[in-house]
VEXTORVO-773521 format. One record per residue (C-alpha): residue in one letter; x, y, z; residue number from 1. Coordinates in steps of 0.2 Angstrom, whole numbers, plus 5000, padded with zeros to 4 digits. Example, Ala and Ser with C-alpha at 12.3 -4.5 7.8 and 13.67 -1.06 7.14 Angstrom:
REM VEXTORVO-773521
+------+------+-------+------+-----+
: type : east : north :   up : seq :
+------+------+-------+------+-----+
:    A : 5062 :  4978 : 5039 :   1 :
:    S : 5068 :  4995 : 5036 :   2 :
+------+------+-------+------+-----+
REM end
This chain:
REM VEXTORVO-773521
+------+------+-------+------+-----+
: type : east : north :   up : seq :
+------+------+-------+------+-----+
:    M : 5451 :  5440 : 5443 :   1 :
:    K : 5439 :  5453 : 5435 :   2 :
:    K : 5425 :  5445 : 5433 :   3 :
:    E : 5426 :  5441 : 5452 :   4 :
:    I : 5428 :  5461 : 5456 :   5 :
:    I : 5414 :  5466 : 5443 :   6 :
:    K : 5403 :  5452 : 5453 :   7 :
:    I : 5407 :  5459 : 5470 :   8 :
:    T : 5405 :  5478 : 5465 :   9 :
:    E : 5388 :  5474 : 5457 :  10 :
:    D : 5384 :  5463 : 5473 :  11 :
:    G : 5386 :  5479 : 5482 :  12 :
:    K : 5377 :  5493 : 5475 :  13 :
:    F : 5365 :  5502 : 5484 :  14 :
:    R : 5353 :  5512 : 5476 :  15 :
:    G : 5359 :  5506 : 5459 :  16 :
:    R : 5376 :  5516 : 5464 :  17 :
:    L : 5394 :  5508 : 5467 :  18 :
:    T : 5399 :  5507 : 5487 :  19 :
:    Y : 5412 :  5494 : 5487 :  20 :
:    G : 5430 :  5502 : 5487 :  21 :
:    Y : 5445 :  5492 : 5485 :  22 :
:    R : 5447 :  5486 : 5504 :  23 :
:    R : 5429 :  5478 : 5504 :  24 :
:    V : 5432 :  5470 : 5487 :  25 :
:    Q : 5449 :  5464 : 5493 :  26 :
:    K : 5439 :  5456 : 5509 :  27 :
:    E : 5426 :  5448 : 5500 :  28 :
:    L : 5442 :  5443 : 5487 :  29 :
:    L : 5451 :  5433 : 5503 :  30 :
:    K : 5434 :  5424 : 5507 :  31 :
:    L : 5436 :  5415 : 5490 :  32 :
:    N : 5454 :  5413 : 5493 :  33 :
:    I : 5460 :  5426 : 5482 :  34 :
:    H : 5476 :  5434 : 5487 :  35 :
:    L : 5480 :  5450 : 5480 :  36 :
:    S : 5488 :  5465 : 5486 :  37 :
:    D : 5480 :  5483 : 5487 :  38 :
:    T : 5488 :  5489 : 5473 :  39 :
:    V : 5485 :  5475 : 5460 :  40 :
:    I : 5467 :  5477 : 5467 :  41 :
:    R : 5465 :  5495 : 5464 :  42 :
:    R : 5475 :  5496 : 5447 :  43 :
:    L : 5461 :  5482 : 5440 :  44 :
:    M : 5446 :  5493 : 5446 :  45 :
:    D : 5451 :  5508 : 5439 :  46 :
:    E : 5454 :  5496 : 5421 :  47 :
:    L : 5436 :  5491 : 5424 :  48 :
:    N : 5432 :  5509 : 5428 :  49 :
:    V : 5421 :  5503 : 5444 :  50 :
:    Q : 5424 :  5520 : 5455 :  51 :
:    V : 5414 :  5521 : 5472 :  52 :
:    S : 5400 :  5532 : 5470 :  53 :
:    M : 5393 :  5533 : 5485 :  54 :
:    Y : 5400 :  5539 : 5501 :  55 :
:    N : 5398 :  5542 : 5517 :  56 :
:    R : 5401 :  5558 : 5524 :  57 :
:    H : 5403 :  5559 : 5543 :  58 :
:    K : 5395 :  5573 : 5552 :  59 :
:    N : 5405 :  5580 : 5567 :  60 :
:    G : 5394 :  5587 : 5578 :  61 :
:    K : 5409 :  5594 : 5590 :  62 :
:    Y : 5407 :  5610 : 5586 :  63 :
:    S : 5390 :  5613 : 5583 :  64 :
:    L : 5388 :  5621 : 5602 :  65 :
:    L : 5399 :  5634 : 5599 :  66 :
:    L : 5391 :  5641 : 5584 :  67 :
:    S : 5372 :  5643 : 5594 :  68 :
+------+------+-------+------+-----+
REM end
């Protein structure tokens, strides 16, 4: 399982940074017919020290008109 998790996270790198969290890893594992709970995947990723290093921060433009 650990080898598959490492392979999935390495394939998901973008600009040399890890982008796959446990939800995306779980979805890829399901494609390989490997069924694990989210807590198990998070624990294994923690043991392997595989953490997301690139986040997608959404900017909310809802209040930008009030400031100008």
